[in-house]
N, C-alpha and C positions, 0 to 999 in steps of 0.2 A: 282835131287835137285841141288841147286846152292848156292854159297856163294861167294861174290865178294870182299868185302873190309875188311881189318883187323881193329880191334878196341881194345883199351886197356881194361883191366879188370875193373870191377865195382869199383868206388872210395869209400873210406870210407866217411860217412857223415861228413860234415865240422863241425868245432868246434862251429860254430854259427848256425847250421842247425835248420830249423823249425822256425815258427813264434815266439816261446817263447825262443829260444836259447838253448844252451847246454854248460855246464861247466865241470870242472874236474870231473873225475869219472862218467860222465854222468849226473851230477846234473844240473838242468835246472834253468835258470833265466828268469823271465817273460819279457814281452816286455819292452823296455827301456822307451818308452813314453806311458803314460796313458791318457785317456780322461779327460777333465776338469770335475770338481765336478758338475757344473750345468747340462750339457748334460747327464752325467751319472745318476744323481739323477732323472732327468725328465724321462729318459728311464726306470728307475726302477719303478717309479710311474706309468708309462704308462702300465706296466704289470698288473695293478689293474683294467684296463678297463672292463674285463669280469665280474667283481663283482659289476657293477654299481648299481643294485637294492639293494644289501646289503649295499653298501657304502652310498646310499641315506638314508637308514634306520638308519645307524650308525650316520650320520650327524644330522638327525632329533632327535634321542635320545640324542645326545650330546647337541644340542641346548636347548632342554627342561631341561636337567640336569643343564646346565649353567645358564639358566634363573632363575630356582629355587634357585640356589646357590647365585646368585648376589642379589636377592631380600632379602635373609636372613639377611645380615648386616643392611639393612635399617629398617627391622622390629625390630631387636635387638636394633638399635638406638632409635626407638620409645619406647622400654621398658626402656632404660636408661633415656629418657626424663620423663617417668612416675615416675621413682624412684626419680630422681633429683627434679622434681616438687613437689613431695610429701614431700621430706625432707625440701625444701625451704618453702613450704606453712605452715608446722608445726611451723616454726619460726615466721610466721606473725600473727598479732592479729586476733583471731576468730571474726566473725561477720562483718568483713569489706569485701569490694569487691576488686578485683584485681586492678581496676582503682584507688581506694583510696590508696592501698599499693604503687602503682607506684608514685602517687603524693607525698605521704609522703617521699618516697626515694629521689625524686627530691628536695623537700623542705629542706631535711637535707644535700643537696649538694652532694649526691651520684648518679650522673647522669648515670654512667655505670651500676650500679646495677639496676637503674630504667629501663634502656633500656633492660636489660636482663629479668627483670620481665615482661616487655611488650610483649616479644616474647614467654613467657611460658604460658602453659595451666594449670592454678592452681586455687584452691579455698583456700583463707587464712584460716589457722587453721585446714584444713581437713586431711592432711597427705597423705600417699601413697594409691592409689586406687588399692588394691590387686586383685580385680575382673578383671579390665582391664589389669593389668599386667599379670595375669595368662592366659587370653585369648590370649594376644600377644605372650607369650612364647610358648603356644600350637601351634599357627600358625607357628612360627619359627621352632619348632620341626618337624611339618608335612612337611614343605618345605625341610628341610635338609634330612629327611628320603626319600622323593620322589626323591630328587636330587641324592642321593646315589643309589636308586633302578634303575633309568634310566641310571646312569653311569655304573652300573654293566651290564645291558642289552647291552649297547653300547660296553663295553669291550668284552662281550661274542661274539657278532656278528663280531666285528673287529678281534678277534682271528680266527674266521672261515674264514674271508676274507684273512687274512695273510697266514694261512696254505694252503688254496686252491691256492693262488698265488705261494707260494714256491713249492707246489706239481707240478704245471704246469711248473715252471722253471726247476725242476729236470727232468721232463719228456722231456722237450725241449732239455736239455743237453744230455740225454740218446739217443734221436732220432738223435741229431746232431752227436754224436759219431758214430752212425751207418751209417751216410751219409758221413763221412770223408774218404778220400782215405788212402790207406796203407802208402803212403809216408809221410803223416802227422804224423803218429805214429812212423815212423822211426826216426824222429828228436825230439821226446818228451820223456824225462825221465818219467817213470811211476809214480814216487813219485810226480813230479811236476803236472802231469795231475790229479792224484788222489786228490791232495791238492785243485785244482780248483773245482773238482766235489763234494768233501765232505766238507773240512774246509771252503772254501769260500761261498758255498751255505748255510751252517749252520750259518755262520756269517751274511749273508744277512737276513736269517730268524729271527735271534735274533734282528737284527736292526729294521726290519719292526715291529716285535712284540712289542718292547719296545719304539719305537719312534712315530709310527703313532698315537696311542691313545693320547699320551701326547702332540704331536704337534697340533692335532685337538682340544683337550680340552683347551690347552693354548691359541690358537688363538681366540677361541670363548670367553674364559674368559676375555682376554684383551679387546675385543670389548664390551662385556656386562658390565664389570667393568668401562670402560671408559665412556660409556653412563650414568651410574649411577653417576659417579663423576662429569660429566658436569651438570647433573641435580641438584646435591646438591650444588656444588660451582665451577663455571668456573675458579676462581682464583686458588684454590687449585688443580684443574685438570691440569691447565697449569704448575704448579710446578711439578706435577707427570709426565707430558709428557716429561720433560727434560731428564728423564732416558732412553727414547727410543733411541734417536740418540746416546747417550753415550754407551748404550748397543750394538747397532748395530756396532759402530766403534770398540769397544773392541772385539766383536765376530769375525768381519771380519778380523781384524789384526791377531788374534790368529789362525783362521781357515786357513788363507793363508799359514802360516808357518807349521802348523801341518799336513795338507793334504798330503804333499809330504812324510812326515815321515810315515803316515799310509799306503800309497801305498808301500813304501819301506818295511814296516813291513811285509805285506802279501807276497811281493815278496820274501823276505828272508825266510819266513815260507815255501813257496813252494820249494825253493832251499834246505833248510835243510831237508824237508821231502823226497825229491828226493835222497839226499845222504844217509839218514838213510835206506830208502827202498832198495836201491842198495847194501849198505854195508851189511845189514843183509840177503838179498837174497843170496848174494855170500859170506856168512860168512866163509864157509869152505875154499874157494879159498883165501880169505884174510889171513887166518891163515897159509895156506900152503906156501904162498909166503912171509910170514912175513911182510905184509903191514899194520899190525894193527896200529903201531905208525903213519903212514902217514894218514890212515883213521881217526884216532882220531884227528890228527892235522887239517884236513879239517873240521871235525865236530866242533872243538873248534873255528875255524875261522868263520864258518857260524853261529854258535850259538852266537858268540860275535857280529856279524853284526846284527843278529835278536834282541839281547838284546839292542844294542845301538839305533836301529830304534824304537823298542817298547817302551823303556824308554823315548826317546825324544818325541815320539808322545803323550804318556800319560801325560808326565810332562807338555808339552806346552799347550795341550788342557785342562789339569787340572787347569791351571791358570785362566780360564774363570770363574769358579764358585766363588772363593773368590773375584774376582774383581766385579762380579755382586752383590754379597752380600754387598760389601762395598758401591757400588752405591746405592743399595736399602736402606741401613741404613742412608746414607746422605739424601735421599729423605724422609725417615720416620721422621728424626729430623726436616727437613724444614716444613713438613706438621703439625707436632705437635706444633711447635712454632707459625706458622701463624694461625693455627686453634684455639689455646688457646687465642691469641689476639682477634680473631673475636668473640669468645664466650664472652670474657670480655667486648667487645664493644657492645654486643647484636646483632651483625649481623648474628650470627649462633647459633643454639642450641647445647647443649653439646652432645645430641644424634647424631646429624648430624656429629659433629667432630669425635665422636667415630666410626660411620659408615664409615666415610671417611678414617680414619686410617686403619680400616679393609680392605677397598677397596684398599688402597695403598699397603697393604701387598699382597692382591689378585692380584694386578696389577703387582707388581715386581716379585711375585713368579713364574708365567708362564715364564717370561723372564729369570729368574734364571734357571728354569727347562730346557728351550730350550738351554741355554748356557751349562748346565751340560751334555746335550745329544750330544754336539758337537763332542766329541771324539768318541762316539758310532756311530753317524751318519756318520762321516768321515771314520771310519773303515769299516762300512757296504758298503758305496759307493765305497771305494777302492776294496773291495771284489767283488762287482757287476761289476766293470770295468774288472776284471780278468775273470769273468764268461762270460761277453759280448764279450771279445776277443775270447774266445773259440766258442761262438755262431756265431761269424762273420768270423771264419776261412773258407777258400775256400773249397767247397765241391767237391766230386767226380762228374763226368759227370752223369747227371740223366739218368735213364733208358728210352728207347724209349716209346712214348705214345702208339704206335701200335707195340708191340713186335712180333718178328718172332720166329717160333719154327721149328726144323728139322722135315721133314715128317716121318723119322724113326730114331730110336736111334741105329746107327751103330758104331759110334766112329771114323769116319774118320776126321783127323785133317790136315789142310794144312796151312803153312806159305807162304804168298805171298809178297815177297820183303819187309820184315819187318825190320824197323830200330827203335832203342830205346836207350835212354840215361837217366841215373839218373840225371846227371848235364848237362846243355845246352852246356858247353864248353868241355865236356869229353865224346867222343863217346864210345859206348859199343857194341851194335849189329847193324850192318850196312848191309842192303840189303840181309837179310837172307830168303831163300826159301827152303821149305822141305815139304814132304808129308808123313803122317803116315796112312797106310791103316788099315781098320778095322781088329781086331783080331791080329794085329802085336805087337810085343814088341820092342820098340825103346829104346835102352840104350844110355845114354849120359854120356860121360866120359871126363876127362880133368883135368888140374891142378886147384888148388883153385883160384877163381876169374875169371875163364874163361867165366862165364855167364851161367852155367848149371842150377842153381836154377832160375835165371832170366827168362830163357826160359819157364819153367813151370809156373812161376808167371804170365807171359804174357798170357798163355793159360787160367789161372784162372781169368784173367782180374783184377789182383790186381793193375796193373799199366796200363796206357793208352799208346798206340803206338804213336811214332812220325810220322811214315808213314807206308804204307803197310796195310795189313789186315790179320787176322787169321780167318779161317772158321772151323766150326764144323758141319760135315755132310752137307756141302754145304751152310751153313748159316753163315754170318758174325757175330762173337760173339758180336760186338757192336750193332747189331740189336736185340739181345736177352736181356731179363732182366737178371741181374746178378744172381738172385735167380734161374731162369730156367737153366742158363748155369752151375752153380755149382751143380745143382741137378743131372747133367749128370756125375759128376766127383767125384771120391773118391781119397783122398789124405792122404798119410802117410809121415810125416816129420821126419827128423833126430832128431829134438828137440821135444820130446814127450810132450803132454799136457793132463793132467787129471784134473777133477774138483772134489770138495768135494761131495761125494756121494758113493753109493755102486758100486761094480764091475759090477753088472748087469746094473745099470744106465749108467755107462761109456761106456759099449759096445753098449747099445741101443741108445746112442746119435747119432749113424750113421743112425738110422731108428726108430724114436719114436713110430711108429705104429707096430713095430715087436713084435711077441709073444715070450714068454719065450722059447719055443722050437726053434725058429729061432735064438734067442740069444745063446742058448746052442750049436746049430749046428755051428754057426760062431766061437764060442770058441773052439769047438773040431777041426774045420778045421785049426785053427791057433795055436793049441797046448796050448791055454790058459787054457783049462779044466784041464790039467795035474797039474798045480800048484794051481789052484783055489780049487780043491778037497782036497788039503792038509790044507787049511785054516779052522779055527774053524767055521766060519760063511759062508763058501763057497761063493756063488755069492752075498750074503747079507753082505759081509765084507765091511765096510766103509773105504774108503781111503781119505786122506786129499787132499787139492788142489795141494800140491807139490808131492803127491804120495810117501811120505816118508816111508810108511809101506810096499812098494813093491820095488823090485830091479829095476835097470835101464832096464835090459832085459825084465822083466815082464811088465814094463810100455810100452815098445815098442810093445810087443805082444798084449797088450790090444788095442793099437791104430790100429794095423793091423786088429784085430778082428772087430773093429769099421768100418773100410773100407770094410771088407768082408760083413758085415751086410747091408751096404748102397747099395750094388749090382749096382755099377755104370757101365756106358758104356765106360767110359774113366778112367783109373787108373793111378795115379801119385805116384811114390814111390821115395822119396828123402832120400837115404841112410837108407832105412827102416829097415835094419837088422844090423845097425852099433853097437847096444848095446847088441846083443844076442851072446851067446857062439857058438862055432863052430858046436857042435852037433845040437843045436836048429836051427842054421842057415840052416843046411841041410834039417831039417824037414820043416822049413818055406819056403824054396825054392820049395819043392814039393807042399806045399799049394799054393804058389804064382802061380805056373804053372797051378794049377786047377782054381785059381781065374782069371788068364789072358785069359782063354779060351773064345773065341768069344768077347774079349774086347781089345781095343787099350790100350797099356800100355807104359808110359814113365818112365823109371827107371834111376835115377841118382845114380851112384855108384862110389866109390873109390876102393872097392874090385872088381877087375876084374873077380875074380872067380864066382861072383854072376850073371854075365851077359853073360856067354859064349854061352848060348842057345838063346840069343836075335836074332830076325829076322834082326835087323839092329842096328849097333853101330855107333853113331856119336861121333867123337872126336873134342872137341872144344878147341880153344886157342884164348884168347883175343876177345871173343865175336863172333867168326866166326867158321864155320865148316871146319876143315882142312882135315879131312878124314871121309869116311863112308864106311861101308861094314859089312860082317859077321866077327866073331872072327877069323876064319882061313884066310879069305882074308886079313884082316888087319895085321895079323902076317906075312903073306907072303910078304906084301908090305914093311915091315921093316921101317916104318915111325914113326910118333908120338905115335901111339898105341903100337907099338913094344917096344918103349923106356919105356912107362909106364909099360907095362907087364914085361919087363926085370927088372925094378926097384923093382917090387913086388916079383917076383918069382925066379929071378936069383941072387939077392943080389948085382947086379952091376948096377949102373946108367949110361946109355949111353947118353952122353950130346948131346943136340941139336946143330945145327950149330950156331956158334957164342957164345955159352954158355961155361963157364969154367967147367972143370971136377969137379965132386963132391969130 
């Protein structure tokens, strides 16, 4: 094996690492620049395309409902004309004709009253025609009931469309997370990422649910009502149309100012969630180091930022509603005055004016509804922007279309002139070459930050190489699917991970098809069976996601049992016994020896006592291999390994060249 060029240790992630950034205590801040409202809204609506048949049905039902709704006021206006005509006709002499009554009014000098009578359908002295009035009201009732029924059907279908769309959005986000490289998650606070996946998607769902139906109905209502108003009186329709440009100007001015605040609101929500998630996950550590006041101060600052952004967004967008109501009331007064004058001059009937006033309300109401939805719409689009940023994040290199597989699972690993860096300007591993033969145990030791864990992460293909290649049984790992590669590998990390479920389920995670007997055998081999038998529910004991009801050492044993059950050809142990007691460590070492039989094993260890029987020990410093050999050979060489060994077992640290004494 060879190793040529030294490299510094792995750098810490930068303060602004990742596309969403990083803040104090790991709290994340979303991207500084967001997409414009228009493109984001169009992209969100574009996700409705798979639901075209249902959307067509929704539009059809909405059109029918609106048509019935806008015809209703005209019919009610006719009912008003019937009542008014009946009242006026009762005051006229019976036995005369309408023409005679009109002439009599003109002769008496009351020309306006004569013009009004001329436009009315009445019979002097007859009174109200209750038969015609009843039939008219029945028709109006039928239309309004039908309109409500079609509107309900439209809402039912639209709810289905919305939920299907959000379902696909959640699925796309889940699939996206599985395609993102590990380096993406290295720079993302979990709370910030969870906020995008949960809070923001829920807000998008709420926005679509509450705005789509009203926007569609409002648009169709404006068109239908405008057509009826033009039919009844073009002059009054022109007065009503004045509200449109005024409404558009008011809405545009307010939306321009409030959109930035809504984006900031959800950005601060993600930041606050990140801080809360991190603070409560590490609650014990915060208490131990007395950092509670500092954590609380950060919470207060971010909570204050969220309050200011949320209050400003809601306050500014809330101005739209009262302003639209004011414009609508001005329009209502203008129509009432002009309409009354036209009735008095006989150019319009009282029923038409009444219908027109109803239409003016119907005309301004959709505009007011749209204005009132401005804050919800802007909030939803701001959340959609954050979800789209996640969906647009750079993905890991796709698996090959024609993947290769090793002819046999032997576990031979070879590094060929491998170079890798986490940051482009900070070298880590440079021109590293080594061979791990099948069945051999390769121990990797060295100081913190030397690149030990990085080495096994490259084997797992958690990161892509800058140059060189790694082969498994003669096949380049980049020519294999990640799923196939990792199926050959069992890994036990220093940081244990368990999920909510039974102990049996956690062990079987390494091999879902394993029988109970295989699970028990793996548990016995790793000495898990000892403590499981003492639990009241045995293997059916439910543990939480944090594993709070088992000790740290027991959690470590469970993860080791999981790796045993997977039966891999390549085994990676990253400080796998760091949390077990000395007696258990000895027992696990015997189990490890049995597990490593006929398998290639990479063992990362700080306790040098655990790797004395390794076939080969690699000593790494600053990303390069500075020594290699067996335990005895390296001790005899009295180099870097000897210094590490002396520091652990002799109680004295022998300084390296150029280093100050301890």
